[in-house]
N, C-alpha and C positions, 0 to 999 in steps of 0.2 A: 552511657556513651553519648558524646556530643558529635556535631556534624564533622568536625575535623578528624575525629577517629573513624567515623563512618567513611569519609573520603579516602583515608589511608587504606582502609580495607578494600574499597573500590579499586584503587590503583593496583593493589596486589592481585586481586582475583581476576582483573581484566587485562593483565600484562600481556596475554597472548592475543588480545584483540588488536587488529591493525590500525584502528583509528580512535582508541579510547583515551589516550594519554591527556589530551587537552580538552577538558570539559566545555570550554568556550567555543570549540570548533564543532558546530552543529550543522549538518548538511545532509542532503540526500546522498546515499552511498549505495552503489551497486557494482559489484565486481565485473559483471558482464558488460556494463556500459563502458568501463575503463578499458576492457580488453577488446571491445567491439565484436564480441562473439554472441551467438544465440545460446540460450541456456535452458536445460530441462533438469529439474530436481524432483526426485521422488520422495515422498514422505517427509515433509518438513513442518515447521511449527511457526505460527504467527502470533506474536504477543504485542499487546499495546496497553498503555495505562488507561484505566477507565476514568473518564472525566479529568484528563491530565492537568490542564491549566487551572480549573477551579480547585481541584484537590491540592495542588501545590501552592496556590495563593492562600488557601486556608492554613497550610503549614507555615508559610513564610510570615503572613501578617496576623495570624490568629483568627479563630472563628468569630470573635466578638468585634473584629475590625469593621467599621462602617463600609469600607470598600468590599470586604468579603460578603457581608450581609446583602449588599446590593447585587453582587454576582448571583447569589442564589435566589433572588427575586425573579430571575429569568427562568422560565420553564424550558425554553428552547436552547439546545446545545449551541447552535450557531450564534444566537444572540448573546449567550454567556461569553463565548470566546471573542466575539466582536467587541463587547464591552471591555473585556480584559485588555485586548490589543490596543484599543483606543486610549484607555486610561494609562496603560504602561508606556505608551508612546508620547502622550501629551501632558500627563499630570506629573510634573516634576516633584511634587510633594510625596509621591508614593515611594519610589526607589529608583536609583540610577540604573540605566540600561536594563529595565525590567524584563523586556521580552527576551533579551539575550540570556538573562539569568534563568528564566523559566525553561528555555530550551536546554540550557546546561543541566539543570536539575532533571529534566526528562531523560537526557542522555545517560546521566549517572545512574538514575533509578532503573531504567529499562535494561541497559547493558549489564549493570551490576547484578540485577536479578537473574538474568540469563546465565551469566558466567558463574554465579554462585550456586545455581540449582541444576545445571546441566554440564555434562562432560563432553569432550570432543566437539566443541562448538565451532561451527563455521557460519559466519554471518553472510547471508545471501543478499539481503536488502535491508537497509536501515533508513528509517525516517524519524521525524522529531520525537514521537512519543512511543516508538516501538520498533520491532524488526521482524524479519523472517529469517529463520536459521534452521540448521540441522544440528542434532545433538542427542545424547542419551541422558535420561533423567538420572541425576546423581544425588538426589535429595539435596540437602544444603551443606555446603562446605563451612559456612559460618552462620550459626544461629543468630548471633547478635546483629548481623547485617540484615537478615530477613525481618527480625523483630523491629529494627529501627524503621524499615520501610513501611511495614504494616501497622505498627503501633504508634510510633512517634510522628511519622509522616501521614499516616492514614491512607496509604496508597493501596488500591486494588488493581488487579490485572484482568484483562480479557484475553483468553487464549483460544485459538482455533487450530485444528489439525488440517493440513493440506495434503491431499493425495498426490497432486502434481502441480508444480509451479513452473511456468514458462516465462522467459524474458527474451524479447526481441524488439528491435526498432523502438527502444525506449517505452515499451509496453509490457506490463506484467499481467499474466493470466493466472488466476487462482482456481484450481479445481478442488474445492473444499470437500472434506469428508462428509459433513452433515449440513451443508447449506448450498444455495445455488452458486454456479460459476460466476466469478467476477472478473471484469476487464478493467484495468487501471492504467493510467499513464497517457501516452500520446493518443492511442486509439480507444479511449474510454467512451462510454455511451455508444457502443457499436450498434449496427442495425439489429433490430429485434429478431430477424430471421437467423442471423448468425448466433446471437446470444441465446435464444430460446430453442432453436432447432439444430443448427449445425454443430455448435461446440459440444453439447451433450452427446451427439452421435459420434463425434470424433474421439472424445475422451472415453466413452464406454466401448469403443471398438466397432460399433455398428456401421459407421461410415465406410470402414475398410472392407467390410463384407458385402456392402450393397453397391452394385453397379448403378442402380437407380439414383442413389445419392450422389455418386461421383459424376454421373452424367448431368444430374440436376444442377450442380454448381457451375458446370461448363456452360449450360444453357442460360442460367440466370445472370451470370457475369460475362455474357457476350454483349458485344456492341448492339446487335440486332434486338435482343430482348430489352435492353435498356432503352433504346430509341422508341420501341413500341410503347413502353410505359411513360417515358418522358413526353413524347409528342402527343400522347393520348391524354395528357394532363392528369395522369393517375398519381397524384402527389403522395397519397398515403402508401401506395405500393413502392414508389421510389424511395421514400423514407425507410420503409420496412426492409428493403434489400440493400440499400447503398449508402445511406448517410451515417457518418460517424459524428456525433455531437452536432448534427445539422450541417455537416460539411462533407465534401467529397475528397477521396484520396487522389492526389495528383500524381503525375509521372515520376516526380522526385520523392514520393512517399509522404509529402507534407499534406496538410488538410486546408481546403479552401472552399468557399461557397460556389466557385465556378464548377459547373458540371464537367466530369472527366470520364475517360474510358473506364468501364467497370472492371476491366482486367487488372487494374491497379489494386483492386480489393484482393484479388487472388495473389498477386505477386508480393504485396506488402503485408497482408494480414493472414489469409487462409493458408497459403503454401508454407510459410515458415512454421505454422502450428502443426500442419500435417507432417512436414518433414521431421520436426522434433519428436513428435509422438511415434512415428514409424521407426526412428533410429533408437 
């Protein structure tokens, strides 16, 4: 099977996907952002291509290509992808529109794999090299499609199971089945107190049974408590409780280095989570 046949199968198996038809259209997709609604999904799956760009460059250019050999001289994932991005953007001798091509391949491979191996698929969130979705394992609808991905392209996937997925204020929260909770998007790198203490309590239900925890967040995110820490130059405590990526949540929900009333942490971050979990 050549790539044209592979792509024909892709078009057939992803015909129910709302954004799969044009492989050159690669973008961040989230249904909740489009509808401007908060979202809670129970029991979903996250899949991404392991070493997406390096693996695809090996497929496109061949493992003996000097460009590919140089890629794998870098041990660090970030440095590998940085090198690929720079070369694809500025080295006209490689390939035209290289980054766009890589993103297209990522989309075809990841969506194709999902729709080929799962039934009743609903894509919740899509990014360049993978997606979050709900669906039931259907084994494979087309053996040739899977074989081409795994054998001809040399692609492997990383898959995680998610107990609960939340989306609000352009922020995604992943309560994974077998690894720590992650916060991504607008409010990534949230305060350690929230990441390590409050979110686990909220997701395991302990928060809702503990009046002490509920009173605790009212105290910590009060103007008085914040002023005590801030005016006392207790910077580590201020970071621990209030700072998202070294910034404060403002009245409009945006992040800025300017100190702001801590109640905005409640209104824009904690309360949406608590409300979604309770409902």
